[in-house]
TORKOL-4160 file (C-alpha; in steps of 0.2 Angstrom, whole numbers, padded with zeros to 4 digits, m for minus):
318
<pt num="1" X="0101" Y="0440" Z="m0058"/>
<pt num="2" X="0105" Y="0423" Z="m0066"/>
<pt num="3" X="0098" Y="0408" Z="m0056"/>
<pt num="4" X="0113" Y="0397" Z="m0049"/>
<pt num="5" X="0118" Y="0381" Z="m0057"/>
<pt num="6" X="0134" Y="0373" Z="m0064"/>
<pt num="7" X="0138" Y="0366" Z="m0081"/>
<pt num="8" X="0144" Y="0349" Z="m0077"/>
<pt num="9" X="0153" Y="0336" Z="m0089"/>
<pt num="10" X="0137" Y="0326" Z="m0087"/>
<pt num="11" X="0126" Y="0340" Z="m0093"/>
<pt num="12" X="0138" Y="0343" Z="m0108"/>
<pt num="13" X="0137" Y="0325" Z="m0113"/>
<pt num="14" X="0118" Y="0325" Z="m0112"/>
<pt num="15" X="0116" Y="0341" Z="m0122"/>
<pt num="16" X="0128" Y="0333" Z="m0136"/>
<pt num="17" X="0117" Y="0317" Z="m0136"/>
<pt num="18" X="0101" Y="0327" Z="m0136"/>
<pt num="19" X="0107" Y="0338" Z="m0150"/>
<pt num="20" X="0112" Y="0323" Z="m0160"/>
<pt num="21" X="0095" Y="0314" Z="m0158"/>
<pt num="22" X="0086" Y="0330" Z="m0163"/>
<pt num="23" X="0096" Y="0330" Z="m0179"/>
<pt num="24" X="0091" Y="0312" Z="m0182"/>
<pt num="25" X="0073" Y="0316" Z="m0179"/>
<pt num="26" X="0072" Y="0331" Z="m0191"/>
<pt num="27" X="0081" Y="0320" Z="m0204"/>
<pt num="28" X="0067" Y="0307" Z="m0204"/>
<pt num="29" X="0053" Y="0320" Z="m0201"/>
<pt num="30" X="0048" Y="0313" Z="m0184"/>
<pt num="31" X="0045" Y="0330" Z="m0178"/>
<pt num="32" X="0029" Y="0331" Z="m0187"/>
<pt num="33" X="0018" Y="0317" Z="m0181"/>
<pt num="34" X="0001" Y="0312" Z="m0188"/>
<pt num="35" X="m0014" Y="0320" Z="m0181"/>
<pt num="36" X="m0018" Y="0303" Z="m0173"/>
<pt num="37" X="m0001" Y="0302" Z="m0165"/>
<pt num="38" X="m0002" Y="0321" Z="m0159"/>
<pt num="39" X="m0019" Y="0317" Z="m0151"/>
<pt num="40" X="m0012" Y="0301" Z="m0142"/>
<pt num="41" X="0003" Y="0311" Z="m0136"/>
<pt num="42" X="m0007" Y="0325" Z="m0129"/>
<pt num="43" X="m0018" Y="0313" Z="m0119"/>
<pt num="44" X="m0002" Y="0305" Z="m0112"/>
<pt num="45" X="0005" Y="0322" Z="m0107"/>
<pt num="46" X="m0011" Y="0327" Z="m0098"/>
<pt num="47" X="m0013" Y="0310" Z="m0090"/>
<pt num="48" X="0005" Y="0309" Z="m0084"/>
<pt num="49" X="0006" Y="0327" Z="m0078"/>
<pt num="50" X="m0010" Y="0326" Z="m0068"/>
<pt num="51" X="m0007" Y="0309" Z="m0061"/>
<pt num="52" X="0009" Y="0316" Z="m0053"/>
<pt num="53" X="m0003" Y="0328" Z="m0044"/>
<pt num="54" X="m0014" Y="0314" Z="m0038"/>
<pt num="55" X="m0028" Y="0314" Z="m0052"/>
<pt num="56" X="m0036" Y="0297" Z="m0053"/>
<pt num="57" X="m0042" Y="0297" Z="m0071"/>
<pt num="58" X="m0035" Y="0284" Z="m0083"/>
<pt num="59" X="m0029" Y="0287" Z="m0101"/>
<pt num="60" X="m0045" Y="0279" Z="m0107"/>
<pt num="61" X="m0056" Y="0291" Z="m0097"/>
<pt num="62" X="m0046" Y="0306" Z="m0103"/>
<pt num="63" X="m0048" Y="0300" Z="m0121"/>
<pt num="64" X="m0066" Y="0300" Z="m0118"/>
<pt num="65" X="m0066" Y="0318" Z="m0112"/>
<pt num="66" X="m0056" Y="0323" Z="m0127"/>
<pt num="67" X="m0069" Y="0315" Z="m0138"/>
<pt num="68" X="m0084" Y="0324" Z="m0128"/>
<pt num="69" X="m0090" Y="0307" Z="m0121"/>
<pt num="70" X="m0097" Y="0305" Z="m0104"/>
<pt num="71" X="m0085" Y="0300" Z="m0090"/>
<pt num="72" X="m0089" Y="0294" Z="m0072"/>
<pt num="73" X="m0076" Y="0301" Z="m0060"/>
<pt num="74" X="m0072" Y="0314" Z="m0046"/>
<pt num="75" X="m0079" Y="0331" Z="m0051"/>
<pt num="76" X="m0062" Y="0339" Z="m0047"/>
<pt num="77" X="m0052" Y="0326" Z="m0057"/>
<pt num="78" X="m0063" Y="0329" Z="m0073"/>
<pt num="79" X="m0062" Y="0348" Z="m0071"/>
<pt num="80" X="m0043" Y="0346" Z="m0070"/>
<pt num="81" X="m0043" Y="0337" Z="m0086"/>
<pt num="82" X="m0055" Y="0348" Z="m0095"/>
<pt num="83" X="m0044" Y="0363" Z="m0090"/>
<pt num="84" X="m0028" Y="0355" Z="m0096"/>
<pt num="85" X="m0036" Y="0350" Z="m0113"/>
<pt num="86" X="m0040" Y="0369" Z="m0115"/>
<pt num="87" X="m0022" Y="0374" Z="m0111"/>
<pt num="88" X="m0013" Y="0360" Z="m0122"/>
<pt num="89" X="m0025" Y="0364" Z="m0137"/>
<pt num="90" X="m0019" Y="0382" Z="m0136"/>
<pt num="91" X="m0001" Y="0379" Z="m0131"/>
<pt num="92" X="0006" Y="0388" Z="m0147"/>
<pt num="93" X="m0003" Y="0404" Z="m0141"/>
<pt num="94" X="0008" Y="0406" Z="m0126"/>
<pt num="95" X="0023" Y="0417" Z="m0126"/>
<pt num="96" X="0037" Y="0409" Z="m0116"/>
<pt num="97" X="0045" Y="0425" Z="m0111"/>
<pt num="98" X="0029" Y="0434" Z="m0105"/>
<pt num="99" X="0024" Y="0433" Z="m0087"/>
<pt num="100" X="0006" Y="0438" Z="m0092"/>
<pt num="101" X="0005" Y="0423" Z="m0104"/>
<pt num="102" X="0011" Y="0412" Z="m0089"/>
<pt num="103" X="m0002" Y="0419" Z="m0078"/>
<pt num="104" X="m0015" Y="0417" Z="m0092"/>
<pt num="105" X="m0010" Y="0398" Z="m0093"/>
<pt num="106" X="m0012" Y="0396" Z="m0075"/>
<pt num="107" X="m0029" Y="0404" Z="m0075"/>
<pt num="108" X="m0035" Y="0392" Z="m0088"/>
<pt num="109" X="m0027" Y="0377" Z="m0080"/>
<pt num="110" X="m0033" Y="0380" Z="m0062"/>
<pt num="111" X="m0050" Y="0388" Z="m0066"/>
<pt num="112" X="m0063" Y="0384" Z="m0053"/>
<pt num="113" X="m0050" Y="0373" Z="m0044"/>
<pt num="114" X="m0042" Y="0387" Z="m0033"/>
<pt num="115" X="m0046" Y="0404" Z="m0027"/>
<pt num="116" X="m0039" Y="0418" Z="m0039"/>
<pt num="117" X="m0032" Y="0407" Z="m0053"/>
<pt num="118" X="m0019" Y="0417" Z="m0063"/>
<pt num="119" X="m0013" Y="0427" Z="m0049"/>
<pt num="120" X="0003" Y="0425" Z="m0038"/>
<pt num="121" X="0000" Y="0419" Z="m0021"/>
<pt num="122" X="m0001" Y="0432" Z="m0007"/>
<pt num="123" X="0003" Y="0421" Z="0008"/>
<pt num="124" X="0018" Y="0411" Z="0013"/>
<pt num="125" X="0018" Y="0392" Z="0010"/>
<pt num="126" X="0029" Y="0377" Z="0015"/>
<pt num="127" X="0029" Y="0360" Z="0006"/>
<pt num="128" X="0027" Y="0345" Z="0018"/>
<pt num="129" X="0035" Y="0328" Z="0017"/>
<pt num="130" X="0025" Y="0318" Z="0030"/>
<pt num="131" X="0024" Y="0329" Z="0045"/>
<pt num="132" X="0041" Y="0338" Z="0041"/>
<pt num="133" X="0043" Y="0354" Z="0030"/>
<pt num="134" X="0054" Y="0349" Z="0016"/>
<pt num="135" X="0054" Y="0366" Z="0007"/>
<pt num="136" X="0050" Y="0383" Z="0014"/>
<pt num="137" X="0046" Y="0393" Z="m0001"/>
<pt num="138" X="0051" Y="0412" Z="m0003"/>
<pt num="139" X="0040" Y="0425" Z="0005"/>
<pt num="140" X="0025" Y="0429" Z="m0004"/>
<pt num="141" X="0031" Y="0447" Z="m0005"/>
<pt num="142" X="0046" Y="0442" Z="m0015"/>
<pt num="143" X="0037" Y="0431" Z="m0028"/>
<pt num="144" X="0033" Y="0445" Z="m0041"/>
<pt num="145" X="0051" Y="0451" Z="m0042"/>
<pt num="146" X="0058" Y="0433" Z="m0041"/>
<pt num="147" X="0047" Y="0428" Z="m0056"/>
<pt num="148" X="0051" Y="0444" Z="m0065"/>
<pt num="149" X="0070" Y="0440" Z="m0063"/>
<pt num="150" X="0066" Y="0422" Z="m0070"/>
<pt num="151" X="0058" Y="0429" Z="m0085"/>
<pt num="152" X="0072" Y="0441" Z="m0088"/>
<pt num="153" X="0084" Y="0426" Z="m0087"/>
<pt num="154" X="0074" Y="0418" Z="m0101"/>
<pt num="155" X="0075" Y="0434" Z="m0112"/>
<pt num="156" X="0092" Y="0440" Z="m0109"/>
<pt num="157" X="0105" Y="0426" Z="m0105"/>
<pt num="158" X="0114" Y="0418" Z="m0119"/>
<pt num="159" X="0112" Y="0400" Z="m0113"/>
<pt num="160" X="0106" Y="0384" Z="m0122"/>
<pt num="161" X="0087" Y="0383" Z="m0123"/>
<pt num="162" X="0088" Y="0365" Z="m0116"/>
<pt num="163" X="0096" Y="0371" Z="m0100"/>
<pt num="164" X="0085" Y="0387" Z="m0099"/>
<pt num="165" X="0070" Y="0376" Z="m0099"/>
<pt num="166" X="0076" Y="0365" Z="m0085"/>
<pt num="167" X="0081" Y="0380" Z="m0075"/>
<pt num="168" X="0064" Y="0388" Z="m0077"/>
<pt num="169" X="0055" Y="0372" Z="m0072"/>
<pt num="170" X="0066" Y="0370" Z="m0056"/>
<pt num="171" X="0064" Y="0389" Z="m0051"/>
<pt num="172" X="0045" Y="0388" Z="m0053"/>
<pt num="173" X="0045" Y="0373" Z="m0041"/>
<pt num="174" X="0057" Y="0382" Z="m0029"/>
<pt num="175" X="0048" Y="0399" Z="m0029"/>
<pt num="176" X="0031" Y="0391" Z="m0029"/>
<pt num="177" X="0023" Y="0406" Z="m0036"/>
<pt num="178" X="0005" Y="0399" Z="m0034"/>
<pt num="179" X="m0005" Y="0391" Z="m0020"/>
<pt num="180" X="m0008" Y="0376" Z="m0031"/>
<pt num="181" X="m0003" Y="0371" Z="m0049"/>
<pt num="182" X="0016" Y="0374" Z="m0048"/>
<pt num="183" X="0021" Y="0357" Z="m0053"/>
<pt num="184" X="0010" Y="0356" Z="m0068"/>
<pt num="185" X="0014" Y="0374" Z="m0073"/>
<pt num="186" X="0033" Y="0370" Z="m0072"/>
<pt num="187" X="0031" Y="0355" Z="m0083"/>
<pt num="188" X="0020" Y="0365" Z="m0095"/>
<pt num="189" X="0031" Y="0380" Z="m0097"/>
<pt num="190" X="0046" Y="0369" Z="m0100"/>
<pt num="191" X="0037" Y="0362" Z="m0115"/>
<pt num="192" X="0032" Y="0380" Z="m0120"/>
<pt num="193" X="0050" Y="0386" Z="m0119"/>
<pt num="194" X="0057" Y="0370" Z="m0129"/>
<pt num="195" X="0045" Y="0370" Z="m0143"/>
<pt num="196" X="0050" Y="0388" Z="m0148"/>
<pt num="197" X="0066" Y="0381" Z="m0154"/>
<pt num="198" X="0062" Y="0362" Z="m0156"/>
<pt num="199" X="0045" Y="0358" Z="m0164"/>
<pt num="200" X="0046" Y="0340" Z="m0159"/>
<pt num="201" X="0044" Y="0345" Z="m0140"/>
<pt num="202" X="0026" Y="0351" Z="m0144"/>
<pt num="203" X="0021" Y="0333" Z="m0146"/>
<pt num="204" X="0033" Y="0324" Z="m0135"/>
<pt num="205" X="0025" Y="0317" Z="m0119"/>
<pt num="206" X="0041" Y="0318" Z="m0108"/>
<pt num="207" X="0029" Y="0320" Z="m0093"/>
<pt num="208" X="0026" Y="0301" Z="m0095"/>
<pt num="209" X="0044" Y="0298" Z="m0090"/>
<pt num="210" X="0043" Y="0310" Z="m0075"/>
<pt num="211" X="0028" Y="0301" Z="m0069"/>
<pt num="212" X="0037" Y="0284" Z="m0071"/>
<pt num="213" X="0052" Y="0291" Z="m0061"/>
<pt num="214" X="0043" Y="0302" Z="m0048"/>
<pt num="215" X="0055" Y="0297" Z="m0034"/>
<pt num="216" X="0070" Y="0303" Z="m0044"/>
<pt num="217" X="0060" Y="0319" Z="m0049"/>
<pt num="218" X="0057" Y="0324" Z="m0031"/>
<pt num="219" X="0074" Y="0318" Z="m0026"/>
<pt num="220" X="0082" Y="0329" Z="m0039"/>
<pt num="221" X="0072" Y="0344" Z="m0033"/>
<pt num="222" X="0077" Y="0340" Z="m0015"/>
<pt num="223" X="0095" Y="0339" Z="m0018"/>
<pt num="224" X="0095" Y="0355" Z="m0028"/>
<pt num="225" X="0086" Y="0364" Z="m0014"/>
<pt num="226" X="0100" Y="0358" Z="m0002"/>
<pt num="227" X="0114" Y="0362" Z="m0014"/>
<pt num="228" X="0107" Y="0380" Z="m0017"/>
<pt num="229" X="0107" Y="0377" Z="m0036"/>
<pt num="230" X="0098" Y="0368" Z="m0049"/>
<pt num="231" X="0112" Y="0357" Z="m0056"/>
<pt num="232" X="0105" Y="0341" Z="m0050"/>
<pt num="233" X="0088" Y="0345" Z="m0057"/>
<pt num="234" X="0095" Y="0350" Z="m0074"/>
<pt num="235" X="0104" Y="0333" Z="m0075"/>
<pt num="236" X="0088" Y="0324" Z="m0071"/>
<pt num="237" X="0078" Y="0333" Z="m0083"/>
<pt num="238" X="0090" Y="0332" Z="m0097"/>
<pt num="239" X="0090" Y="0313" Z="m0094"/>
<pt num="240" X="0072" Y="0313" Z="m0096"/>
<pt num="241" X="0072" Y="0323" Z="m0112"/>
<pt num="242" X="0086" Y="0311" Z="m0119"/>
<pt num="243" X="0076" Y="0296" Z="m0115"/>
<pt num="244" X="0060" Y="0303" Z="m0123"/>
<pt num="245" X="0069" Y="0306" Z="m0139"/>
<pt num="246" X="0077" Y="0289" Z="m0139"/>
<pt num="247" X="0059" Y="0282" Z="m0137"/>
<pt num="248" X="0053" Y="0292" Z="m0152"/>
<pt num="249" X="0068" Y="0287" Z="m0162"/>
<pt num="250" X="0063" Y="0269" Z="m0158"/>
<pt num="251" X="0048" Y="0272" Z="m0170"/>
<pt num="252" X="0052" Y="0259" Z="m0182"/>
<pt num="253" X="0051" Y="0245" Z="m0168"/>
<pt num="254" X="0033" Y="0249" Z="m0165"/>
<pt num="255" X="0019" Y="0240" Z="m0172"/>
<pt num="256" X="0008" Y="0250" Z="m0184"/>
<pt num="257" X="m0005" Y="0245" Z="m0196"/>
<pt num="258" X="m0004" Y="0249" Z="m0215"/>
<pt num="259" X="m0017" Y="0263" Z="m0213"/>
<pt num="260" X="m0007" Y="0271" Z="m0198"/>
<pt num="261" X="0009" Y="0271" Z="m0208"/>
<pt num="262" X="0000" Y="0279" Z="m0223"/>
<pt num="263" X="m0008" Y="0292" Z="m0212"/>
<pt num="264" X="0008" Y="0296" Z="m0204"/>
<pt num="265" X="0018" Y="0297" Z="m0220"/>
<pt num="266" X="0005" Y="0309" Z="m0228"/>
<pt num="267" X="0006" Y="0320" Z="m0213"/>
<pt num="268" X="0025" Y="0323" Z="m0217"/>
<pt num="269" X="0019" Y="0334" Z="m0232"/>
<pt num="270" X="0029" Y="0327" Z="m0246"/>
<pt num="271" X="0021" Y="0332" Z="m0263"/>
<pt num="272" X="0027" Y="0316" Z="m0271"/>
<pt num="273" X="0037" Y="0301" Z="m0267"/>
<pt num="274" X="0042" Y="0284" Z="m0272"/>
<pt num="275" X="0041" Y="0267" Z="m0263"/>
<pt num="276" X="0059" Y="0269" Z="m0258"/>
<pt num="277" X="0055" Y="0286" Z="m0250"/>
<pt num="278" X="0041" Y="0277" Z="m0240"/>
<pt num="279" X="0053" Y="0263" Z="m0235"/>
<pt num="280" X="0066" Y="0276" Z="m0229"/>
<pt num="281" X="0054" Y="0281" Z="m0215"/>
<pt num="282" X="0048" Y="0264" Z="m0211"/>
<pt num="283" X="0065" Y="0255" Z="m0212"/>
<pt num="284" X="0059" Y="0238" Z="m0204"/>
<pt num="285" X="0045" Y="0234" Z="m0217"/>
<pt num="286" X="0048" Y="0224" Z="m0233"/>
<pt num="287" X="0046" Y="0230" Z="m0251"/>
<pt num="288" X="0031" Y="0220" Z="m0253"/>
<pt num="289" X="0023" Y="0227" Z="m0237"/>
<pt num="290" X="0027" Y="0245" Z="m0243"/>
<pt num="291" X="0019" Y="0240" Z="m0260"/>
<pt num="292" X="0003" Y="0234" Z="m0251"/>
<pt num="293" X="0002" Y="0250" Z="m0240"/>
<pt num="294" X="0003" Y="0261" Z="m0256"/>
<pt num="295" X="m0009" Y="0251" Z="m0265"/>
<pt num="296" X="m0021" Y="0253" Z="m0251"/>
<pt num="297" X="m0018" Y="0272" Z="m0251"/>
<pt num="298" X="m0023" Y="0272" Z="m0269"/>
<pt num="299" X="m0038" Y="0261" Z="m0265"/>
<pt num="300" X="m0043" Y="0273" Z="m0251"/>
<pt num="301" X="m0041" Y="0288" Z="m0264"/>
<pt num="302" X="m0029" Y="0297" Z="m0252"/>
<pt num="303" X="m0015" Y="0294" Z="m0265"/>
<pt num="304" X="m0014" Y="0295" Z="m0284"/>
<pt num="305" X="m0002" Y="0284" Z="m0293"/>
<pt num="306" X="0008" Y="0290" Z="m0308"/>
<pt num="307" X="0020" Y="0279" Z="m0319"/>
<pt num="308" X="0024" Y="0261" Z="m0319"/>
<pt num="309" X="0037" Y="0249" Z="m0312"/>
<pt num="310" X="0053" Y="0258" Z="m0305"/>
<pt num="311" X="0047" Y="0275" Z="m0312"/>
<pt num="312" X="0031" Y="0275" Z="m0301"/>
<pt num="313" X="0028" Y="0290" Z="m0290"/>
<pt num="314" X="0014" Y="0293" Z="m0278"/>
<pt num="315" X="0005" Y="0310" Z="m0274"/>
<pt num="316" X="m0007" Y="0314" Z="m0259"/>
<pt num="317" X="m0024" Y="0318" Z="m0266"/>
<pt num="318" X="m0027" Y="0331" Z="m0252"/>
């Protein structure tokens, strides 16, 4: 059974815009960020996704945990972070089409935080907004078959991956397959689904924008619940993905040091390049700044220089 939703004009416009931006990102190699940027984005993802669920640790504290430094904070909050680090460090190992892989991720994410992590709930639940029930989840007896249907939808339906990822995210929130951890699992699995087709989403912390627009996030879920389909939530999530890609493409308006630019450029994997190639990635720097960067790279012995004047080429030494 295909989950209910409509393809609106707004959804089509967002898909077209996102597709265009994905093409631009691939053209300038932004889908392969430097190790430092990958680390920073992972921390932003974990911080934002857990903050939505009430975790109080800051990005600085999460960075310290990643670096195996001691952090003072609530035991539960620290455990949530250490569990999330394990999951995101191994995100490429998860199969988006496998419920067993989905349960394995939940087991790691919620280990020692809930009873029976990695298992579907066996009791009925409701979600409260204040003193009122805002969402009564399907009966626990229906959870296994509903989740099986959802994974069958992922495997079988010839639908755009961008839309499928949003539908899956919403349906996890609607079905509420676990007693706890449903929100973070919905957001995690949307990333797992997307990165199978678009490498950039592995390192794109779109959860940051969800965290910044939590009211709109929950409003989209509520409207979709009332309407009986995920259309509104799809529109919300596609807007989030589009804005995240726009922020990534705004790369050249950020302030980076010469060493950071060099480290990023080398991570692109070019075997040899010219100063012009370097400036094609960092479009806002002058030719003299590019020359200084490249000279520093030679000085740091991470680049070798071949030729002179306009015939100069550079090669990474590792």
